[in-house]
N, C-alpha and C positions, 0 to 999 in steps of 0.2 A: 504494500500500500504506500502510495506517495504522500508524504506529509504535506499538509496545507502550509503555504508560505506564511511567514510572520507578517503581521499587519502593523503599519506605522502606528505608534501609540496615540496619535492625535493630541500632541502637546500644544497648548495655547502659547503662541509666541510672545504674548503680552503677560508678563509676570504679575503686574499689579497696575491698576489705573487709579489715579488720584485726580479727580476733576478732569481737566483737559490733558493732563500729563500721563503718558503711558511709559512704563518701564518694561522694555523688551528683554527677554532672556539673552538675545544676541549682544545687546549693548552691555548688559550686566557681565557677560563673559569677558568682554574686552576691558571693562572697568576692573574686574578682579585681576586680570593679567597685568594691567598697568599698576595696580596696588602692589602686586607681588614684586614687579620690577623695581618699584620705588623702595619697598622694604628691604629686599635683598641687596639692591644696588647701594642703598644708604649704609647697610651693614658692612658691605665690602669696602665702601669708600672710606669709612672711619678707620679701617685697618690698613689702608694703602696711602702712604705719604704723597703719592702722585696726585691724589684727589682731595678736594675740599667739598664738604657736604653741599654748600650752596652751588658750586659749579656743577655737581652731579644733578642737583634738582633742576637747574637751568637746562642742562643737556636733556634730561628726561622730558621736560615740557616741550622743547623744540623738536625733539626726536619724535614724540607722539604726534605733534601737529604735522610734521613732515610725513609720518606714516599715513595719516588720514588723507592729506592732500595728494601724496604720491600714489596712494592706493586708488583714489578716484581717477586721477589723471591717467594712470597706467591702465586701468580697466577700460576707459574710453578709447585710448589709443591702441591697446593690444586687442581688445575684443569687440569694440563698437566703432571702429574707425570710419566705416561707411556712414553710419548714423551721424557721427561727428561732422563729416564733410557736408552732409545735407543740412544738419541743424547744429551749428557750432555751440549754441547755448545749452545743448544737451549735457555738456560737461558740468554745468551747474545744477542739473536736475538730480540732486542727491537723493530725493525722496523716491526715485525710481529704483534705487538700489544699484549695487555694482561696485565691487572693490577688488583690486588685484594685489596679491601679495608681492609679486615681482615689482610692480610699480611702487608699492609702499616701501620695499627694501631699497630701491634706488633713491627714494626721497630721504630715507633715514641715512643712507651713506652720504648723501649731499650734506645733511645736517651735521653728521660726524666730521666731515671734511672741513666745513666752515668752523666748527668748534676747535678742531685740531690746529687749523691755521691761526686762529685768534690766540690760542695758547702756545703756539709755536712748538707743538709736539707732533709725534708721529701719528698718522691716521690709524696705522696698524695697532698701535698701543691702545688707542681709544676703542677700536673695534674689538680687541681681545677682551676688554672689560665688559662691553655691552653684550657681546654674542651670547653668553650663557643665560642672560636674563630674558631672552626673546622666546624660546620654545614654549614656555608655560602659557604665554598669551596666545601663541599660535594654536596650541592644542585646545585651549578653551574656546577660541574662535571657531574651530571645527565642530566642537560640541554645539555651539550656537547655530551653526549651519544645519546640524542634525535636528535640533529642536524646531528650527524653521521649516524643516521638511524640504530643503533645497540642496542643490549640488549632489544629487543622488548618483548611485553607481550604475553600471551596465547591467543588462538582464543576465540572470544567473539561475542555476538550479541547485546551488549549495543550500544546505539545510537552514542556514541563518539568513538566507535571502529575505528581503522585506519588500512589501508592496507599499510604495509611497503615494500619497495623494498627488494628483495632477501629473503622475508619471506612468499612467496606464495600469493595466491589470496584472502585469508580469512582476515577479519578484526581482529585486535588484540588489546589488551589493550595497551595504551601508558604508560606502566609501568615505563618508565624512568621519566615521569612527576609525577607519583605517588611518586616515590622515591625522586624526587626533593622537593616535598611538605612535605613528612614525615621526611626524613633524613636531609632536608635542612631547610625550613622555619619554620615548626612546632617545630622541635628540637631546633633551634636557639631561638625562642621565649620562649620556656620552660626553657632553660638554662639561658637566659638573665634575665627572671623573677626570677628564683630560686636563682641566684647568686647575685641579688641586695641586699639581706640581708645577714648578717653574718651567715654562716652555719658551722657545724662541719667539721674539716679537712677531706677530702676524699669524702664528700657528693656530691659535684658538679661533680667530676670525675665519681663517682659511678652512678649518674643519667644519665650522658652521655652514659655510657655503657648500662644501662637499656633502655634508650630512643632509641638509635640507633638500638640496638639489636631487640627491639620490633617492631620498624618501618620496619626494613629490613625483619624480620620474616613474618610479615603480608603481605607485598607487594610481597614477593616471591610466594604467592599463585596466583598472577596475572601475574607474570613474567615467560616467557618460560624458563624451565630448560636448562642447557647447553646440546647440542645435543649429545655429546660424553659421557655424564654422566647420563643424565636423572634424575629421582627421585632415591634417595638412601634409599630404604625402604619407610617410610612415608613422608620424607622431601627431599628438594633439598639440594645441597651442601651449598648454602647460608644460609639456615635455620639451618643446623647442625653447621655451624661456628658461627651463631648468638646466639644459645642457651647458650654456655659457657659465652658469653658477658653478657647476661641477668642475669644469675646466679651469676657471679662474681660481677657485678655492685650492685645487691641486697645485697649480703653479705657485700661488702664494705660500702654501706650506713647503713646497720644494725649495723655493728661494729663501724662506725663513730658516730652514734647517741647514741649507748650504751656507748662508751667511753666518749662522751660529757656529758651524764647523770651522769655517775660515778664521773666525774670531778666536776660537779655542786653540787653533793651530798656531796663530800668531802669539797668543799668550804663552803657550808652551815654548815656542821658539825664543821668546824674550827671556823666559826664565833660564833657558839653557845657556 
């Protein structure tokens, strides 16, 4: 006997309504992620002479703003470029939804670069500090996608396949939860473990790029491609955007360890 597929639990995306104000689960997930980044970042900043608490708080504020703006701009340019060409003001139609992680990441990198230039420090050093703080927010955001019943997976016959509203009568992969596990929990554990020991400058940030890019690339095989884009050749848009992340992260890590090895060799040569 073939088991009946799981049914989406029909979670109300609005957690609570107070007058005209609605608190959505999705927004709450990002708020919790930002609070975690603030708490853990502040804790790490107090133990690191490189940072001052006020500077970290400023970076978090501008970084979060860059994430929102970059995410929206990236979504429009990467996924709705045709609509943007016909209706340029669509980019300001935030109420229609649409955020891109890759766009948000580019926005955050720009904010980090400006911060590093103002402080006259290395962008890689700033990136190493910020990278471990990000996965928790990413994982919570994917849980928010699941609660909203959006960004569902491809049709499947696995026993945990789920029928989502507005996605037809067939069971689909709950790919939002796959992403929450890969981009969130597993990436957080990996970066937390890796950053516990002293690493070459740039290595932690490089590992974040490789780890996220790889997790996203793999899960895209289970996630339904955007209906208006479909597959672009062999890969989805998410996979095409993740490939440069993987390559860039690997190059950054390679250069970081190569530079560290050369510095260690010079140090030993000087002692000799």
